[in-house]
N, CA, C and O atoms as a GROMACS GRO file, in nm:
protein
  300
    1MET      N    1   7.986  10.357   8.990
    1MET     CA    2   8.068  10.327   9.105
    1MET      C    3   8.135  10.456   9.151
    1MET      O    4   8.181  10.537   9.071
    2ILE      N    5   8.140  10.472   9.282
    2ILE     CA    6   8.207  10.588   9.340
    2ILE      C    7   8.323  10.538   9.426
    2ILE      O    8   8.305  10.456   9.516
    3ILE      N    9   8.441  10.588   9.395
    3ILE     CA   10   8.561  10.556   9.472
    3ILE      C   11   8.605  10.683   9.542
    3ILE      O   12   8.625  10.786   9.479
    4LYS      N   13   8.620  10.674   9.674
    4LYS     CA   14   8.662  10.790   9.752
    4LYS      C   15   8.802  10.767   9.806
    4LYS      O   16   8.834  10.659   9.856
    5ILE      N   17   8.884  10.870   9.796
    5ILE     CA   18   9.018  10.871   9.852
    5ILE      C   19   9.012  10.961   9.974
    5ILE      O   20   8.986  11.081   9.963
    6LEU      N   21   9.036  10.904  10.091
    6LEU     CA   22   9.031  10.980  10.215
    6LEU      C   23   9.171  11.019  10.256
    6LEU      O   24   9.258  10.933  10.271
    7GLY      N   25   9.194  11.149  10.276
    7GLY     CA   26   9.325  11.194  10.319
    7GLY      C   27   9.343  11.343  10.300
    7GLY      O   28   9.255  11.412  10.247
    8SER      N   29   9.456  11.392  10.343
    8SER     CA   30   9.485  11.535  10.344
    8SER      C   31   9.526  11.590  10.208
    8SER      O   32   9.535  11.711  10.190
    9GLY      N   33   9.552  11.501  10.114
    9GLY     CA   34   9.602  11.545   9.983
    9GLY      C   35   9.752  11.528   9.971
    9GLY      O   36   9.815  11.588   9.884
   10CYS      N   37   9.808  11.447  10.059
   10CYS     CA   38   9.952  11.423  10.059
   10CYS      C   39   9.992  11.339   9.937
   10CYS      O   40   9.908  11.296   9.859
   11ARG      N   41  10.120  11.316   9.924
   11ARG     CA   42  10.174  11.240   9.811
   11ARG      C   43  10.114  11.099   9.804
   11ARG      O   44  10.082  11.051   9.695
   12LYS      N   45  10.097  11.035   9.919
   12LYS     CA   46  10.040  10.900   9.921
   12LYS      C   47   9.894  10.902   9.878
   12LYS      O   48   9.848  10.811   9.808
   13CYS      N   49   9.821  11.004   9.919
   13CYS     CA   50   9.680  11.016   9.881
   13CYS      C   51   9.667  11.034   9.730
   13CYS      O   52   9.580  10.975   9.666
   14ILE      N   53   9.753  11.116   9.675
   14ILE     CA   54   9.751  11.141   9.530
   14ILE      C   55   9.784  11.012   9.455
   14ILE      O   56   9.721  10.981   9.354
   15ALA      N   57   9.884  10.938   9.503
   15ALA     CA   58   9.924  10.813   9.440
   15ALA      C   59   9.809  10.711   9.445
   15ALA      O   60   9.784  10.642   9.347
   16LEU      N   61   9.740  10.703   9.558
   16LEU     CA   62   9.628  10.610   9.570
   16LEU      C   63   9.516  10.647   9.473
   16LEU      O   64   9.454  10.559   9.413
   17GLY      N   65   9.491  10.776   9.457
   17GLY     CA   66   9.390  10.821   9.362
   17GLY      C   67   9.425  10.784   9.219
   17GLY      O   68   9.339  10.740   9.143
   18GLU      N   69   9.551  10.801   9.182
   18GLU     CA   70   9.596  10.764   9.047
   18GLU      C   71   9.586  10.613   9.026
   18GLU      O   72   9.546  10.567   8.919
   19ASN      N   73   9.622  10.536   9.128
   19ASN     CA   74   9.614  10.390   9.118
   19ASN      C   75   9.468  10.344   9.106
   19ASN      O   76   9.439  10.250   9.034
   20ALA      N   77   9.379  10.410   9.177
   20ALA     CA   78   9.237  10.376   9.170
   20ALA      C   79   9.181  10.404   9.031
   20ALA      O   80   9.104  10.325   8.976
   21LYS      N   81   9.222  10.516   8.975
   21LYS     CA   82   9.178  10.550   8.839
   21LYS      C   83   9.229  10.447   8.739
   21LYS      O   84   9.154  10.403   8.652
   22ALA      N   85   9.355  10.409   8.752
   22ALA     CA   86   9.414  10.309   8.662
   22ALA      C   87   9.344  10.173   8.678
   22ALA      O   88   9.321  10.103   8.580
   23ALA      N   89   9.310  10.137   8.801
   23ALA     CA   90   9.243  10.009   8.827
   23ALA      C   91   9.105  10.006   8.763
   23ALA      O   92   9.066   9.905   8.704
   24ALA      N   93   9.031  10.115   8.775
   24ALA     CA   94   8.897  10.121   8.716
   24ALA      C   95   8.906  10.109   8.564
   24ALA      O   96   8.825  10.039   8.502
   25LEU      N   97   9.002  10.177   8.503
   25LEU     CA   98   9.020  10.168   8.358
   25LEU      C   99   9.056  10.027   8.316
   25LEU      O  100   9.004   9.975   8.217
   26ALA      N  101   9.148   9.964   8.391
   26ALA     CA  102   9.191   9.828   8.358
   26ALA      C  103   9.076   9.728   8.372
   26ALA      O  104   9.070   9.629   8.299
   27ALA      N  105   8.986   9.754   8.465
   27ALA     CA  106   8.873   9.664   8.488
   27ALA      C  107   8.756   9.695   8.394
   27ALA      O  108   8.657   9.622   8.390
   28GLY      N  109   8.769   9.804   8.318
   28GLY     CA  110   8.662   9.842   8.228
   28GLY      C  111   8.540   9.895   8.301
   28GLY      O  112   8.428   9.884   8.250
   29ARG      N  113   8.561   9.951   8.419
   29ARG     CA  114   8.450  10.001   8.501
   29ARG      C  115   8.451  10.153   8.499
   29ARG      O  116   8.557  10.215   8.503
   30LYS      N  117   8.333  10.213   8.492
   30LYS     CA  118   8.322  10.358   8.501
   30LYS      C  119   8.317  10.394   8.649
   30LYS      O  120   8.233  10.345   8.723
   31ALA      N  121   8.408  10.480   8.690
   31ALA     CA  122   8.416  10.517   8.832
   31ALA      C  123   8.437  10.666   8.847
   31ALA      O  124   8.516  10.727   8.774
   32ASP      N  125   8.367  10.724   8.942
   32ASP     CA  126   8.391  10.863   8.981
   32ASP      C  127   8.488  10.859   9.098
   32ASP      O  128   8.462  10.793   9.198
   33ILE      N  129   8.601  10.929   9.084
   33ILE     CA  130   8.700  10.936   9.191
   33ILE      C  131   8.676  11.066   9.268
   33ILE      O  132   8.681  11.174   9.210
   34VAL      N  133   8.649  11.053   9.397
   34VAL     CA  134   8.619  11.168   9.482
   34VAL      C  135   8.725  11.175   9.591
   34VAL      O  136   8.755  11.076   9.657
   35LYS      N  137   8.780  11.294   9.609
   35LYS     CA  138   8.879  11.314   9.715
   35LYS      C  139   8.810  11.378   9.835
   35LYS      O  140   8.743  11.480   9.822
   36VAL      N  141   8.826  11.316   9.951
   36VAL     CA  142   8.767  11.365  10.075
   36VAL      C  143   8.881  11.410  10.166
   36VAL      O  144   8.962  11.328  10.210
   37THR      N  145   8.889  11.541  10.193
   37THR     CA  146   8.998  11.594  10.274
   37THR      C  147   8.952  11.646  10.410
   37THR      O  148   9.035  11.678  10.495
   38ASP      N  149   8.822  11.653  10.431
   38ASP     CA  150   8.768  11.701  10.559
   38ASP      C  151   8.791  11.595  10.666
   38ASP      O  152   8.741  11.483  10.655
   39MET      N  153   8.865  11.631  10.769
   39MET     CA  154   8.902  11.533  10.872
   39MET      C  155   8.780  11.479  10.948
   39MET      O  156   8.780  11.363  10.989
   40ALA      N  157   8.677  11.560  10.966
   40ALA     CA  158   8.556  11.512  11.033
   40ALA      C  159   8.487  11.407  10.946
   40ALA      O  160   8.438  11.306  10.998
   41ALA      N  161   8.483  11.429  10.816
   41ALA     CA  162   8.423  11.332  10.724
   41ALA      C  163   8.504  11.203  10.722
   41ALA      O  164   8.448  11.093  10.719
   42ILE      N  165   8.636  11.216  10.723
   42ILE     CA  166   8.724  11.098  10.724
   42ILE      C  167   8.702  11.018  10.852
   42ILE      O  168   8.690  10.895  10.848
   43ALA      N  169   8.696  11.087  10.965
   43ALA     CA  170   8.671  11.019  11.093
   43ALA      C  171   8.535  10.952  11.094
   43ALA      O  172   8.516  10.849  11.159
   44GLY      N  173   8.440  11.009  11.022
   44GLY     CA  174   8.307  10.950  11.013
   44GLY      C  175   8.308  10.812  10.948
   44GLY      O  176   8.218  10.732  10.971
   45TYR      N  177   8.408  10.786  10.869
   45TYR     CA  178   8.424  10.652  10.810
   45TYR      C  179   8.498  10.557  10.904
   45TYR      O  180   8.513  10.439  10.875
   46GLY      N  181   8.544  10.610  11.018
   46GLY     CA  182   8.619  10.528  11.112
   46GLY      C  183   8.765  10.513  11.073
   46GLY      O  184   8.835  10.426  11.125
   47VAL      N  185   8.811  10.596  10.981
   47VAL     CA  186   8.950  10.588  10.932
   47VAL      C  187   9.038  10.677  11.019
   47VAL      O  188   9.015  10.797  11.031
   48MET      N  189   9.139  10.615  11.079
   48MET     CA  190   9.232  10.690  11.163
   48MET      C  191   9.369  10.702  11.099
   48MET      O  192   9.452  10.782  11.143
   49SER      N  193   9.394  10.624  10.995
   49SER     CA  194   9.522  10.627  10.926
   49SER      C  195   9.496  10.646  10.776
   49SER      O  196   9.431  10.562  10.713
   50THR      N  197   9.547  10.754  10.721
   50THR     CA  198   9.525  10.783  10.580
   50THR      C  199   9.647  10.740  10.499
   50THR      O  200   9.755  10.728  10.556
   51PRO      N  201   9.634  10.716  10.371
   51PRO     CA  202   9.512  10.735  10.293
   51PRO      C  203   9.414  10.621  10.314
   51PRO      O  204   9.451  10.508  10.346
   52GLY      N  205   9.287  10.653  10.294
   52GLY     CA  206   9.183  10.553  10.301
   52GLY      C  207   9.118  10.537  10.165
   52GLY      O  208   9.112  10.632  10.086
   53LEU      N  209   9.070  10.418  10.137
   53LEU     CA  210   9.005  10.389  10.011
   53LEU      C  211   8.865  10.337  10.040
   53LEU      O  212   8.847  10.239  10.112
   54VAL      N  213   8.765  10.404   9.982
   54VAL     CA  214   8.625  10.367  10.001
   54VAL      C  215   8.566  10.339   9.864
   54VAL      O  216   8.574  10.423   9.774
   55ILE      N  217   8.506  10.222   9.848
   55ILE     CA  218   8.441  10.186   9.722
   55ILE      C  219   8.293  10.167   9.751
   55ILE      O  220   8.254  10.081   9.829
   56ASP      N  221   8.211  10.250   9.687
   56ASP     CA  222   8.066  10.246   9.707
   56ASP      C  223   8.029  10.244   9.856
   56ASP      O  224   7.950  10.162   9.901
   57GLU      N  225   8.089  10.337   9.930
   57GLU     CA  226   8.063  10.361  10.072
   57GLU      C  227   8.111  10.249  10.164
   57GLU      O  228   8.068  10.243  10.280
   58LYS      N  229   8.197  10.161  10.116
   58LYS     CA  230   8.256  10.057  10.201
   58LYS      C  231   8.407  10.082  10.210
   58LYS      O  232   8.475  10.088  10.108
   59VAL      N  233   8.458  10.098  10.333
   59VAL     CA  234   8.601  10.119  10.354
   59VAL      C  235   8.672   9.986  10.325
   59VAL      O  236   8.643   9.884  10.388
   60VAL      N  237   8.764   9.989  10.228
   60VAL     CA  238   8.833   9.866  10.190
   60VAL      C  239   8.983   9.868  10.222
   60VAL      O  240   9.048   9.764  10.218
   61SER      N  241   9.036   9.986  10.255
   61SER     CA  242   9.179   9.994  10.287
   61SER      C  243   9.207  10.124  10.363
   61SER      O  244   9.147  10.227  10.336
   62THR      N  245   9.299  10.116  10.459
   62THR     CA  246   9.344  10.236  10.529
   62THR      C  247   9.495  10.228  10.552
   62THR      O  248   9.551  10.121  10.572
   63GLY      N  249   9.558  10.343  10.548
   63GLY     CA  250   9.698  10.354  10.586
   63GLY      C  251   9.802  10.306  10.487
   63GLY      O  252   9.920  10.301  10.520
   64LYS      N  253   9.760  10.270  10.365
   64LYS     CA  254   9.861  10.226  10.268
   64LYS      C  255   9.816  10.259  10.126
   64LYS      O  256   9.698  10.283  10.100
   65VAL      N  257   9.913  10.260  10.037
   65VAL     CA  258   9.887  10.285   9.896
   65VAL      C  259   9.880  10.151   9.825
   65VAL      O  260   9.981  10.083   9.807
   66LEU      N  261   9.760  10.113   9.785
   66LEU     CA  262   9.742   9.988   9.713
   66LEU      C  263   9.784  10.006   9.567
   66LEU      O  264   9.773  10.114   9.511
   67SER      N  265   9.831   9.898   9.507
   67SER     CA  266   9.868   9.902   9.366
   67SER      C  267   9.740   9.898   9.282
   67SER      O  268   9.634   9.860   9.333
   68PRO      N  269   9.748   9.937   9.155
   68PRO     CA  270   9.630   9.927   9.069
   68PRO      C  271   9.573   9.786   9.065
   68PRO      O  272   9.451   9.769   9.062
   69GLU      N  273   9.659   9.684   9.064
   69GLU     CA  274   9.612   9.545   9.060
   69GLU      C  275   9.537   9.508   9.189
   69GLU      O  276   9.434   9.441   9.184
   70GLU      N  277   9.588   9.551   9.304
   70GLU     CA  278   9.520   9.523   9.431
   70GLU      C  279   9.382   9.590   9.434
   70GLU      O  280   9.285   9.531   9.481
   71ILE      N  281   9.374   9.712   9.383
   71ILE     CA  282   9.246   9.783   9.380
   71ILE      C  283   9.152   9.717   9.281
   71ILE      O  284   9.032   9.704   9.309
   72ARG      N  285   9.202   9.676   9.166
   72ARG     CA  286   9.119   9.610   9.066
   72ARG      C  287   9.051   9.487   9.122
   72ARG      O  288   8.935   9.459   9.091
   73GLN      N  289   9.122   9.412   9.206
   73GLN     CA  290   9.065   9.292   9.268
   73GLN      C  291   8.952   9.327   9.365
   73GLN      O  292   8.862   9.246   9.386
   74LEU      N  293   8.958   9.446   9.423
   74LEU     CA  294   8.853   9.491   9.516
   74LEU      C  295   8.728   9.542   9.444
   74LEU      O  296   8.619   9.549   9.503
   75LEU      N  297   8.745   9.579   9.318
   75LEU     CA  298   8.632   9.632   9.242
   75LEU      C  299   8.535   9.521   9.210
   75LEU      O  300   8.433   9.545   9.146
   0.00000   0.00000   0.00000
């Protein structure tokens, strides 16, 4: 599984990345966490509000920091 964090690397983006990592561990899933900071690539996903969360190339959240439990439910 590949989880992408879309954003500039701000505090919220970092928090979302940490929460995604915790969610994958809690779910017992192996996940590669990839940070995407290129604005053209982010726009290519149709994301206009960061941070964005992409799981296996599907955008599942934009503009907010989901909790580890919320992310685990999306996995």
